[in-house]
TORPAZA-880309 format. One record per residue: residue number from 0; residue in one letter; chain; x, y, z of N, C-alpha, C in turn. Coordinates in Angstrom, 2 decimals, always signed. Example, Ala and Ser with C-alpha at 12.3 -4.5 7.8 and 13.67 -1.06 7.14 Angstrom:
2
> nr / rest / kette / n.east / n.north / n.up / ca.east / ca.north / ca.up / c.east / c.north / c.up
> 0 / a / A / +13.19 / -5.69 / +7.80 / +12.30 / -4.50 / +7.80 / +13.20 / -3.30 / +7.80 .
> 1 / s / A / +12.85 / -2.25 / +7.08 / +13.67 / -1.06 / +7.14 / +12.90 / +0.03 / +7.87 .
END
This chain:
112
> nr / rest / kette / n.east / n.north / n.up / ca.east / ca.north / ca.up / c.east / c.north / c.up
> 0 / m / A / +54.59 / +7.47 / +20.82 / +54.16 / +7.10 / +19.05 / +53.78 / +9.01 / +18.75 .
> 1 / h / A / +53.81 / +8.97 / +17.52 / +53.65 / +10.42 / +16.82 / +52.89 / +10.78 / +16.51 .
> 2 / t / A / +51.98 / +11.88 / +17.29 / +50.82 / +11.89 / +16.55 / +51.05 / +13.39 / +15.69 .
> 3 / l / A / +49.61 / +13.30 / +14.76 / +50.22 / +13.91 / +13.86 / +49.16 / +15.50 / +14.14 .
> 4 / t / A / +49.01 / +15.97 / +13.29 / +48.10 / +17.37 / +13.29 / +46.61 / +16.73 / +13.59 .
> 5 / r / A / +45.79 / +17.39 / +14.04 / +44.51 / +16.70 / +14.29 / +43.87 / +17.41 / +12.90 .
> 6 / t / A / +43.12 / +16.73 / +12.16 / +41.71 / +16.82 / +11.47 / +40.39 / +16.65 / +12.09 .
> 7 / s / A / +39.53 / +17.72 / +11.73 / +38.35 / +17.63 / +12.28 / +37.74 / +16.62 / +11.57 .
> 8 / t / A / +36.92 / +15.60 / +12.69 / +36.19 / +14.39 / +12.46 / +34.87 / +15.10 / +11.23 .
> 9 / t / A / +34.80 / +15.84 / +10.87 / +33.54 / +16.18 / +9.94 / +34.11 / +16.09 / +8.71 .
> 10 / e / A / +35.58 / +16.41 / +8.90 / +36.30 / +16.08 / +7.48 / +36.87 / +15.16 / +7.33 .
> 11 / m / A / +36.59 / +14.14 / +8.55 / +37.21 / +12.51 / +7.22 / +36.29 / +11.67 / +7.05 .
> 12 / d / A / +36.37 / +10.79 / +6.20 / +35.34 / +9.70 / +5.88 / +35.41 / +8.68 / +6.87 .
> 13 / v / A / +34.15 / +8.27 / +6.95 / +33.62 / +7.27 / +7.89 / +33.94 / +5.81 / +6.94 .
> 14 / t / A / +34.78 / +4.72 / +7.87 / +35.63 / +3.85 / +7.70 / +34.88 / +2.49 / +8.49 .
> 15 / s / A / +34.06 / +1.74 / +8.09 / +33.66 / +0.68 / +8.86 / +34.94 / -0.47 / +8.86 .
> 16 / i / A / +35.83 / -0.97 / +10.05 / +36.28 / -1.86 / +10.20 / +36.14 / -2.97 / +11.16 .
> 17 / r / A / +35.76 / -4.15 / +11.27 / +36.18 / -4.88 / +11.80 / +37.18 / -5.84 / +12.91 .
> 18 / l / A / +37.59 / -5.61 / +13.83 / +38.34 / -5.89 / +14.90 / +37.87 / -7.23 / +16.00 .
> 19 / e / A / +38.52 / -7.50 / +15.95 / +38.43 / -8.90 / +17.10 / +37.99 / -7.98 / +18.50 .
> 20 / r / A / +37.37 / -8.61 / +19.37 / +36.91 / -7.95 / +20.91 / +37.98 / -7.71 / +21.37 .
> 21 / e / A / +38.69 / -8.51 / +21.99 / +40.05 / -8.38 / +22.80 / +40.98 / -7.48 / +21.80 .
> 22 / l / A / +40.81 / -7.04 / +20.74 / +42.03 / -6.07 / +20.28 / +41.46 / -5.00 / +20.34 .
> 23 / k / A / +40.25 / -4.82 / +19.97 / +39.56 / -3.84 / +20.26 / +39.87 / -2.73 / +22.00 .
> 24 / e / A / +39.80 / -4.14 / +22.76 / +39.94 / -3.67 / +24.45 / +41.28 / -3.04 / +24.72 .
> 25 / k / A / +42.14 / -4.38 / +23.89 / +43.74 / -3.80 / +24.44 / +44.11 / -2.07 / +24.31 .
> 26 / l / A / +43.31 / -1.91 / +22.46 / +43.74 / -0.85 / +21.88 / +43.16 / +0.32 / +22.98 .
> 27 / k / A / +41.84 / +0.01 / +23.42 / +41.11 / +0.96 / +24.55 / +42.04 / +1.19 / +25.67 .
> 28 / a / A / +42.72 / +0.42 / +25.82 / +43.70 / +0.20 / +26.89 / +45.02 / +0.83 / +26.93 .
> 29 / i / A / +45.09 / +1.14 / +25.60 / +46.65 / +1.18 / +25.19 / +46.16 / +2.95 / +24.96 .
> 30 / a / A / +45.09 / +3.19 / +24.58 / +45.05 / +4.52 / +24.10 / +44.87 / +5.58 / +25.14 .
> 31 / g / A / +44.08 / +5.09 / +26.57 / +43.63 / +5.85 / +27.78 / +43.11 / +7.16 / +26.92 .
> 32 / n / A / +43.22 / +8.12 / +27.64 / +42.48 / +9.35 / +27.60 / +41.98 / +9.89 / +26.24 .
> 33 / q / A / +43.51 / +9.51 / +24.80 / +43.42 / +9.41 / +23.73 / +41.97 / +8.84 / +22.83 .
> 34 / g / A / +41.85 / +7.36 / +23.13 / +40.71 / +7.36 / +22.58 / +41.40 / +6.09 / +21.35 .
> 35 / y / A / +40.57 / +4.94 / +21.10 / +41.40 / +4.18 / +20.69 / +41.17 / +4.27 / +19.03 .
> 36 / q / A / +40.04 / +5.39 / +18.65 / +39.59 / +5.42 / +17.15 / +41.37 / +6.48 / +16.66 .
> 37 / a / A / +41.40 / +7.48 / +17.47 / +42.78 / +7.88 / +17.54 / +43.94 / +6.93 / +17.28 .
> 38 / l / A / +44.47 / +6.34 / +18.48 / +45.11 / +5.22 / +18.18 / +45.27 / +4.94 / +16.83 .
> 39 / i / A / +44.58 / +4.10 / +16.33 / +44.04 / +3.58 / +15.19 / +44.89 / +4.50 / +13.90 .
> 40 / r / A / +44.39 / +5.41 / +13.88 / +44.54 / +6.43 / +13.14 / +45.89 / +6.71 / +12.88 .
> 41 / d / A / +46.91 / +6.88 / +14.02 / +48.08 / +7.59 / +14.19 / +48.80 / +6.41 / +13.83 .
> 42 / v / A / +48.48 / +5.17 / +14.40 / +49.42 / +3.72 / +13.61 / +49.46 / +3.68 / +12.27 .
> 43 / l / A / +47.61 / +3.76 / +11.83 / +47.54 / +3.97 / +9.68 / +49.00 / +4.66 / +9.55 .
> 44 / w / A / +49.05 / +6.30 / +10.39 / +49.63 / +7.31 / +9.58 / +51.23 / +6.92 / +9.73 .
> 45 / n / A / +51.39 / +6.27 / +10.36 / +52.79 / +5.87 / +10.92 / +53.09 / +4.93 / +9.90 .
> 46 / y / A / +52.82 / +4.03 / +9.40 / +52.84 / +3.11 / +9.03 / +52.76 / +3.28 / +7.36 .
> 47 / v / A / +51.74 / +4.07 / +7.00 / +52.02 / +4.67 / +5.54 / +53.12 / +5.69 / +5.35 .
> 48 / q / A / +53.63 / +6.33 / +6.54 / +54.95 / +7.05 / +6.10 / +56.40 / +6.36 / +5.92 .
> 49 / q / A / +55.98 / +5.30 / +6.83 / +57.26 / +4.39 / +6.38 / +57.44 / +3.79 / +5.43 .
> 50 / k / A / +56.07 / +3.55 / +4.87 / +55.91 / +2.30 / +3.45 / +55.88 / +3.53 / +2.01 .
> 51 / s / A / +56.00 / +4.79 / +2.40 / +55.85 / +5.60 / +1.41 / +57.10 / +6.10 / +0.93 .
> 52 / g / A / +58.03 / +5.84 / +2.08 / +59.20 / +7.12 / +1.69 / +59.17 / +8.49 / +2.33 .
> 53 / d / A / +57.87 / +8.76 / +3.26 / +57.56 / +10.38 / +3.89 / +58.11 / +10.37 / +5.47 .
> 54 / y / A / +58.82 / +8.99 / +5.50 / +58.93 / +8.71 / +7.24 / +59.45 / +10.15 / +7.68 .
> 55 / r / A / +59.10 / +10.42 / +8.94 / +59.83 / +11.80 / +9.73 / +60.27 / +10.83 / +11.00 .
> 56 / p / A / +61.33 / +10.87 / +11.11 / +61.90 / +10.39 / +12.71 / +61.02 / +10.74 / +13.60 .
> 57 / q / A / +60.79 / +10.04 / +14.87 / +59.37 / +10.00 / +15.66 / +60.21 / +9.79 / +17.29 .
> 58 / f / A / +61.81 / +10.28 / +17.24 / +62.51 / +9.86 / +18.34 / +63.76 / +11.15 / +18.15 .
> 59 / s / A / +64.08 / +11.35 / +19.60 / +65.49 / +12.43 / +19.78 / +66.47 / +11.48 / +20.46 .
> 60 / p / A / +67.45 / +12.29 / +20.46 / +68.68 / +11.33 / +21.40 / +67.84 / +11.42 / +22.86 .
> 61 / a / A / +67.55 / +12.47 / +22.99 / +67.05 / +11.98 / +24.52 / +66.03 / +11.62 / +25.28 .
> 62 / d / A / +65.48 / +10.39 / +24.14 / +64.08 / +9.41 / +24.22 / +65.23 / +8.03 / +24.73 .
> 63 / i / A / +66.76 / +8.25 / +23.89 / +66.67 / +7.14 / +24.38 / +67.95 / +6.97 / +25.73 .
> 64 / r / A / +67.69 / +5.86 / +26.11 / +68.09 / +5.62 / +27.83 / +69.50 / +5.14 / +27.50 .
> 65 / a / A / +69.36 / +4.01 / +26.57 / +70.75 / +2.83 / +26.30 / +70.43 / +2.18 / +24.76 .
> 66 / s / A / +72.24 / +2.04 / +24.72 / +72.37 / +1.50 / +23.46 / +72.69 / -0.02 / +23.69 .
> 67 / i / A / +72.92 / -1.01 / +22.78 / +73.54 / -2.01 / +22.70 / +74.01 / -2.49 / +21.41 .
> 68 / e / A / +75.24 / -3.10 / +20.83 / +75.15 / -3.33 / +19.46 / +74.90 / -4.19 / +19.15 .
> 69 / a / A / +74.24 / -4.38 / +17.46 / +73.63 / -5.63 / +17.04 / +73.49 / -5.75 / +15.49 .
> 70 / i / A / +73.11 / -6.74 / +15.09 / +73.40 / -7.05 / +13.54 / +72.13 / -6.67 / +12.93 .
> 71 / a / A / +71.68 / -6.39 / +11.78 / +70.00 / -6.54 / +11.56 / +69.78 / -7.48 / +10.88 .
> 72 / q / A / +69.23 / -8.35 / +11.07 / +68.33 / -9.65 / +10.42 / +67.47 / -9.07 / +9.26 .
> 73 / q / A / +67.02 / -8.12 / +9.14 / +65.86 / -7.95 / +8.39 / +66.50 / -5.97 / +7.88 .
> 74 / e / A / +66.09 / -5.24 / +6.61 / +65.89 / -4.36 / +7.03 / +65.00 / -3.63 / +7.73 .
> 75 / q / A / +66.07 / -2.62 / +8.31 / +65.45 / -1.85 / +9.42 / +65.46 / +0.00 / +8.78 .
> 76 / r / A / +64.79 / +0.78 / +9.92 / +65.14 / +1.97 / +9.41 / +65.61 / +2.95 / +11.13 .
> 77 / c / A / +65.79 / +3.83 / +11.04 / +66.52 / +4.09 / +11.94 / +65.53 / +5.63 / +12.82 .
> 78 / v / A / +65.26 / +5.30 / +14.30 / +64.20 / +6.28 / +14.43 / +64.42 / +7.09 / +14.83 .
> 79 / l / A / +65.80 / +7.62 / +14.59 / +66.56 / +8.75 / +14.72 / +66.68 / +9.58 / +13.47 .
> 80 / t / A / +67.21 / +9.00 / +12.56 / +68.19 / +9.76 / +10.96 / +66.88 / +9.47 / +9.97 .
> 81 / g / A / +66.52 / +7.90 / +9.83 / +65.09 / +7.72 / +9.19 / +66.19 / +7.22 / +8.04 .
> 82 / k / A / +67.24 / +6.91 / +8.05 / +67.99 / +6.18 / +7.52 / +68.28 / +4.62 / +7.63 .
> 83 / f / A / +68.22 / +4.15 / +6.36 / +68.28 / +2.67 / +6.06 / +69.29 / +1.61 / +6.51 .
> 84 / i / A / +69.03 / +0.48 / +7.51 / +69.83 / -0.14 / +7.98 / +69.58 / -1.48 / +7.06 .
> 85 / r / A / +70.82 / -1.87 / +6.02 / +70.37 / -3.08 / +5.91 / +70.80 / -4.74 / +6.15 .
> 86 / p / A / +70.29 / -4.92 / +5.81 / +70.15 / -7.01 / +6.64 / +72.00 / -7.27 / +6.63 .
> 87 / e / A / +72.25 / -7.67 / +7.60 / +73.61 / -8.14 / +8.19 / +74.52 / -6.83 / +7.95 .
> 88 / e / A / +74.19 / -5.79 / +8.55 / +74.91 / -4.73 / +8.63 / +74.54 / -4.03 / +10.27 .
> 89 / p / A / +75.76 / -3.74 / +10.96 / +75.90 / -3.41 / +11.91 / +75.29 / -2.35 / +12.53 .
> 90 / m / A / +74.40 / -2.32 / +13.78 / +73.49 / -1.60 / +14.24 / +73.29 / -1.21 / +15.38 .
> 91 / l / A / +72.79 / -0.37 / +16.27 / +72.19 / -0.13 / +17.66 / +70.91 / -0.42 / +17.94 .
> 92 / l / A / +70.17 / -1.06 / +19.22 / +69.64 / -1.37 / +19.38 / +69.20 / -0.45 / +20.97 .
> 93 / g / A / +68.61 / +0.40 / +20.67 / +68.33 / +1.83 / +21.95 / +67.03 / +1.25 / +22.72 .
> 94 / l / A / +67.22 / +1.67 / +23.77 / +66.10 / +1.51 / +24.65 / +65.72 / +2.79 / +24.87 .
> 95 / t / A / +64.38 / +2.94 / +24.65 / +63.68 / +4.61 / +24.64 / +63.15 / +4.35 / +26.56 .
> 96 / t / A / +62.96 / +5.70 / +26.71 / +62.43 / +5.85 / +28.46 / +61.42 / +5.36 / +27.98 .
> 97 / n / A / +60.42 / +4.83 / +27.17 / +59.28 / +4.41 / +27.11 / +59.42 / +2.55 / +27.64 .
> 98 / g / A / +60.29 / +2.07 / +27.02 / +60.72 / +0.64 / +27.46 / +60.76 / -0.09 / +26.19 .
> 99 / d / A / +60.77 / +0.90 / +25.07 / +60.65 / -0.06 / +23.65 / +62.21 / +0.05 / +22.71 .
> 100 / m / A / +62.51 / -1.13 / +22.30 / +63.89 / -1.33 / +21.92 / +63.40 / -0.87 / +20.34 .
> 101 / v / A / +64.24 / +0.59 / +20.23 / +64.39 / +0.97 / +18.61 / +65.71 / +0.58 / +17.62 .
> 102 / p / A / +65.48 / +0.94 / +16.39 / +66.29 / +0.53 / +15.41 / +67.29 / +2.16 / +15.50 .
> 103 / l / A / +68.46 / +1.66 / +15.56 / +69.11 / +3.26 / +15.32 / +70.39 / +2.91 / +14.43 .
> 104 / s / A / +71.05 / +3.53 / +13.53 / +72.04 / +3.50 / +13.01 / +73.43 / +3.73 / +13.88 .
> 105 / m / A / +74.34 / +3.02 / +13.20 / +75.61 / +3.35 / +14.17 / +75.71 / +4.36 / +14.33 .
> 106 / d / A / +75.86 / +5.56 / +13.52 / +75.93 / +6.83 / +13.78 / +75.21 / +7.85 / +14.05 .
> 107 / s / A / +74.03 / +7.26 / +14.80 / +72.97 / +7.89 / +15.13 / +72.69 / +9.06 / +16.36 .
> 108 / l / A / +73.76 / +7.99 / +17.03 / +73.79 / +9.22 / +18.55 / +75.19 / +9.48 / +18.49 .
> 109 / p / A / +75.59 / +10.42 / +19.66 / +76.29 / +11.27 / +19.95 / +77.40 / +10.42 / +20.84 .
> 110 / k / A / +78.81 / +10.44 / +20.18 / +79.41 / +9.43 / +21.27 / +79.76 / +10.12 / +22.44 .
> 111 / a / A / +80.45 / +9.53 / +23.06 / +80.49 / +9.71 / +24.67 / +81.71 / +10.21 / +24.93 .
END
């Protein structure tokens, strides 16, 4: 997950959000030492960047362990280039070093 430049908490607005107890516990487990509130901010910033067009790639080719060819069923955005992949277009699914599958455009990886 991409971590944004940290803003001092004294410069942040306080916002209350209700979370299911199970969700909060899972967020805490995933966040580890980072803290679940910082994780929630990272998730929200990533979502805003993707939806607003301010997308910045979060991965490099070195993060991809393997790839397989696929056909997009929905619009996707390549995690390496930020290029949109339209429905029914060929694409790659990349297996990251963390074990996640991420969308890749066909020309995003160097040819072996």
